C-alpha positions in Angstrom: 92.3 98.1 124.6 92.6 98.1 120.6 95.0 100.8 120.1 95.6 100.3 116.5 92.2 99.5 115.1 91.0 102.7 113.8 94.5 103.3 112.2 94.1 99.9 110.3 90.4 100.6 109.5 91.1 104.0 107.9 94.1 103.0 106.2 92.1 100.3 104.6 89.5 102.8 103.8 86.7 100.9 105.2 83.7 101.9 107.3 83.0 100.7 110.9 79.9 98.9 109.5 82.2 97.4 106.8 84.5 95.6 109.2 81.8 94.8 111.5 79.8 92.7 108.6 83.3 90.9 108.0 84.1 89.7 111.5 80.4 89.3 112.7 79.8 92.0 115.1 77.9 95.1 115.3 79.1 98.6 114.2 78.5 99.8 117.4 80.9 97.2 118.9 83.6 98.5 116.6 83.1 101.9 117.6 83.2 100.7 121.2 86.4 98.9 120.6 88.0 102.0 118.7 87.0 104.4 121.5 88.5 102.1 124.3 85.6 101.6 126.1 85.0 97.9 125.4 87.7 95.3 124.8 86.6 92.6 122.4 87.1 88.8 123.3 90.3 86.9 121.9 88.0 85.5 119.2 87.0 88.7 117.8 90.8 90.0 118.0 92.0 87.2 116.3 89.5 87.7 113.2 90.3 91.6 113.3 94.0 90.5 113.1 93.4 88.3 110.4 91.4 90.6 108.4 94.3 93.2 108.5 96.9 90.6 108.1 98.2 91.7 111.5 99.0 90.5 114.9 96.9 90.6 117.8 100.1 92.2 119.7 100.1 95.1 117.2 96.1 95.6 117.7 96.3 96.1 121.1 99.6 98.1 121.0 102.2 95.5 122.6 104.3 96.2 119.2 105.1 98.5 116.6 105.5 95.5 113.9 102.4 96.1 112.0 102.9 92.9 109.6 102.0 89.6 111.1 104.7 88.0 113.1 105.9 84.8 111.5 107.3 81.7 113.0 111.1 81.4 113.2 112.2 78.3 111.3 115.4 76.8 111.7 118.0 76.9 108.9 120.2 74.0 107.7 122.8 74.6 110.4 125.0 71.9 112.1 125.0 71.7 115.7 127.9 74.3 116.3 126.1 77.0 114.1 123.0 76.5 116.0 124.7 77.0 119.6 126.5 79.9 118.1 123.1 81.6 117.2 121.3 80.7 120.5 124.4 82.2 122.1 124.1 85.3 120.3 120.6 85.7 120.9 121.2 85.7 124.5 123.9 88.5 124.4 123.0 92.1 125.2 122.9 94.6 122.8 126.4 95.9 123.6 127.9 92.4 123.2 126.0 92.0 120.0 127.6 95.2 118.6 131.0 94.1 119.7 130.6 90.6 117.9 129.3 92.4 114.9 132.3 94.5 114.7 134.5 91.3 115.0 132.5 89.7 112.3 133.0 92.6 109.8 
């Protein structure tokens, strides 16, 4: 199911035919993807995501984050700082709020 395809296409002001030409499928395929009657293969999903500079997860509705999801890179942290960050990421939202209050 490609929930956000039509939204992205209309925002970019391109026709189904224009998108189809760019990613190498038929206009009818784009129509079917937008109307949820056909699901594209992963190669086509990737091509669509790349064209709109978004993620496959956004296209299929697994996230509301429209921008491309980037890899997280480690900063120049010492081992203790890395452990603190790793532990923080495992905390519940409530515990993160408490830690942030303490830090503030």
